[in-house]
C-alpha positions in Angstrom: 2.0 6.6 18.9 3.4 5.1 15.7 2.3 1.6 15.2 3.7 -1.1 12.9 1.3 -2.5 10.3 -1.0 -4.3 10.3 -2.4 -2.8 13.4 -4.1 -6.1 14.1 -4.5 -9.5 12.4 -8.2 -9.0 11.7 -10.4 -6.1 10.9 -12.6 -7.0 13.9 -9.7 -6.5 16.3 -8.6 -3.4 14.4 -12.1 -1.9 14.9 -11.7 -2.2 18.6 -8.3 -0.4 18.4 -9.8 2.4 16.3 -12.6 2.9 18.9 -10.1 3.1 21.7 -8.0 5.6 19.7 -11.1 7.8 19.1 -11.8 8.0 22.8 -8.2 8.7 23.7 -6.5 12.0 24.2 -3.6 10.7 22.2 -3.4 9.1 18.8 -2.3 6.0 16.9 -0.8 6.3 13.4 -0.1 3.1 11.4 3.3 3.0 9.8 2.1 3.2 6.2 5.5 4.5 4.9 4.6 4.7 1.2 2.5 7.8 1.9 5.7 9.5 2.8 8.1 7.8 0.3 10.0 10.0 -2.1 8.7 9.3 -5.6 5.4 8.0 -4.2 4.0 10.7 -2.0 3.8 13.1 -5.0 1.2 10.9 -6.7 -1.6 12.1 -4.3 -1.4 15.6 -5.8 -1.1 14.2 -9.4 -4.3 12.2 -8.9 -6.3 14.8 -7.1 -5.4 17.7 -9.3 -5.4 15.7 -12.6 -2.1 17.2 -13.5 -1.7 14.9 -16.5 -5.4 14.3 -16.9 -7.4 11.4 -15.3 -5.7 8.2 -14.3 -6.8 5.5 -16.7 -4.9 2.6 -15.2 -2.4 1.9 -12.4 0.0 -0.9 -11.5 1.9 -1.4 -8.3 4.5 -4.1 -7.5 6.4 -5.0 -4.3 8.4 -8.2 -4.2 10.9 -9.6 -1.8 12.8 -12.7 -0.8 11.3 -14.5 2.3 12.3 -12.5 5.4 14.7 -14.3 7.8 12.2 -14.1 10.7 9.5 -15.7 8.6 11.9 -18.6 7.7 12.2 -19.2 11.4 8.5 -19.7 11.7 7.9 -16.6 13.8 5.5 -15.1 11.2 3.3 -17.7 9.6 -0.3 -18.3 8.6 -1.6 -16.9 11.9 -0.3 -13.4 10.9 -1.0 -13.6 7.3 2.2 -14.0 5.4 3.3 -11.6 2.6 -0.3 -10.5 1.9 -0.6 -8.8 5.3 3.0 -7.9 5.9 4.4 -6.6 2.6 1.5 -6.2 0.1 -0.6 -4.3 2.6 1.6 -1.2 1.9 0.4 -1.1 -1.7 -3.2 -1.8 -0.6 -3.0 1.2 1.7 -1.5 3.4 -1.0 -4.2 2.4 -3.5 -6.8 3.3 -0.9 -5.0 6.6 -0.3 -5.0 7.5 -4.0 -8.3 6.1 -5.3 -10.5 5.4 -2.2 -12.1 2.2 -1.2 -12.7 -0.4 -4.0 -16.1 -2.0 -4.1 -14.7 -5.4 -4.9 -11.4 -7.2 -5.5 -10.4 -10.3 -7.5 -7.1 -12.0 -6.4 -5.1 -15.1 -7.1 -2.0 -16.2 -5.3 0.4 -18.8 -3.9 -0.1 -20.2 -0.4 2.5 -22.2 1.6 1.9 -25.4 3.5 0.7 -23.5 6.5 -1.9 -21.5 4.5 -0.1 -18.2 4.3 -0.6 -16.2 1.2 3.0 -15.4 0.1 2.3 -14.2 -3.4 -0.7 -12.3 -4.5 -1.9 -10.5 -7.7 -5.1 -8.4 -7.2 -7.3 -6.3 -9.2 -9.4 -3.6 -7.5 -12.8 -2.8 -8.9 -13.7 0.9 -8.8 -17.1 1.6 -10.4 -16.4 4.2 -13.0 -12.9 4.5 -11.9 -9.4 3.5 -13.2 -8.2 -0.1 -13.7 -5.9 -0.8 -10.8 -4.0 -3.9 -9.9 -1.1 -4.8 -7.6 1.4 -7.7 -7.0 3.0 -8.6 -3.8 5.4 -11.5 -3.1 7.9 -13.2 -0.7 8.9 -15.6 -3.5 11.7 -13.5 -5.0 14.9 -15.6 -4.9 17.0 -12.7 -3.6 16.6 -9.0 -2.8 13.7 -6.6 -2.9 12.1 -4.4 -5.6 9.2 -2.0 -5.8 7.6 -0.2 -8.7 4.5 1.5 -10.0 3.2 2.7 -13.3 0.4 5.3 -13.7 -1.2 5.6 -17.1 -2.8 9.0 -17.3 -4.5 10.7 -20.2 -1.5 12.9 -21.1 1.5 11.1 -19.5 2.9 7.9 -18.0 4.5 8.1 -14.6 6.9 5.2 -13.8 8.9 4.3 -10.7 11.3 1.4 -10.7 13.5 1.1 -7.6 16.0 -0.9 -9.7 16.8 2.1 -11.8 18.6 3.8 -8.9 18.9 7.5 -9.3 16.7 7.3 -12.4 13.9 5.6 -10.5 11.2 8.1 -11.2 10.4 9.0 -14.8 7.6 11.0 -16.4 6.9 10.5 -20.1 4.6 13.1 -21.7 3.4 13.0 -25.3 5.9 14.4 -27.9 8.5 15.0 -25.1 11.7 13.1 -24.1 11.3 11.1 -20.8 12.0 13.3 -17.8 13.8 11.9 -14.8 12.7 13.4 -11.5 15.4 13.7 -8.9 14.1 12.4 -5.6 14.5 14.0 -2.2 17.0 12.3 0.1 15.8 9.9 2.7 13.0 7.4 2.7 9.4 6.9 3.9 10.5 5.6 7.3 12.3 8.9 8.1 9.3 10.8 6.7 6.7 9.1 8.8 8.7 9.4 12.0 9.3 13.1 11.4 5.6 13.6 10.7 4.6 11.8 13.9 7.0 13.9 15.9 5.6 17.1 14.3 2.1 15.9 15.3 3.1 15.3 18.9 4.8 18.7 19.1 1.9 20.5 17.6 -0.7 18.6 19.5 -2.6 17.7 16.3 -3.7 14.3 15.3 -2.3 12.9 12.1 -4.2 13.6 8.9 -2.0 12.0 6.2 -2.6 8.5 7.6 -5.0 7.6 10.5 -5.9 4.6 12.6 -9.0 4.2 10.4 -6.8 4.0 7.3 -5.1 1.1 9.0 -8.5 -0.6 9.5 -9.4 0.1 5.8 -6.2 -1.6 4.6 -7.0 -4.7 6.6 -10.6 -4.8 5.3 -9.3 -4.7 1.7 -6.6 -7.4 2.5 -9.2 -9.6 4.0 -11.2 -9.4 0.8 -8.1 -10.3 -1.2 -7.5 -13.3 1.1 -11.1 -14.4 0.6 -10.8 -14.1 -3.2 -7.5 -16.1 -3.2 -9.1 -18.9 -1.3 -12.4 -19.0 -3.1 -11.3 -18.1 -6.6 -14.2 -15.6 -6.8 -14.6 -11.9 -6.7 -14.9 -10.7 -3.1 -16.7 -7.6 -1.8 -14.8 -5.3 0.4 -16.7 -5.2 3.7 -16.7 -2.4 6.3 -16.4 1.3 5.4 
């Protein structure tokens, strides 16, 4: 079963879902589409194999205008706003690349109902890279997503607004290289992967129900940090 994210509003509820999934003959896979997105999915190999040396710092950005269904009041503070709807994709992807951060520090903008609709967060990895991300529903119009990885021997940059030149790799003493992306998007990729899992009878490995829980735990720490103004520990694990 492919499940939209977040798999629940709270990590407590998500834990119950994960336990049911573990005891089931079937499976539940959260729709974390960035793990399958052209121009993004390749980063897993880059990080693990240190193709350009170690990652020193990384930035992720996902900004959008307020969705129409949110304007209608159908998705307000009770379901978490942009933090839990939009930004959770980057949270999951950071977890995918670098593991669980120990702590987070976040600031943001909340609406009158208390929803966090703009967030900037830094993820604290002891001995690891400097990583931060921005997510927002405050864009006047449209949508954009981007990342920058600063590695020891190269900078890898993705800017959706660049169109066919979205992904570029810049190595020392070389001209910037534009990487042509495969056709399609992460939505098609995740659906195809789920179908393959069903047909093969194997549970998903690229993204699991437990990954959906981990993303919620990190988002909850960000929400705590936004509201308190203090560094928050990521609970669970």
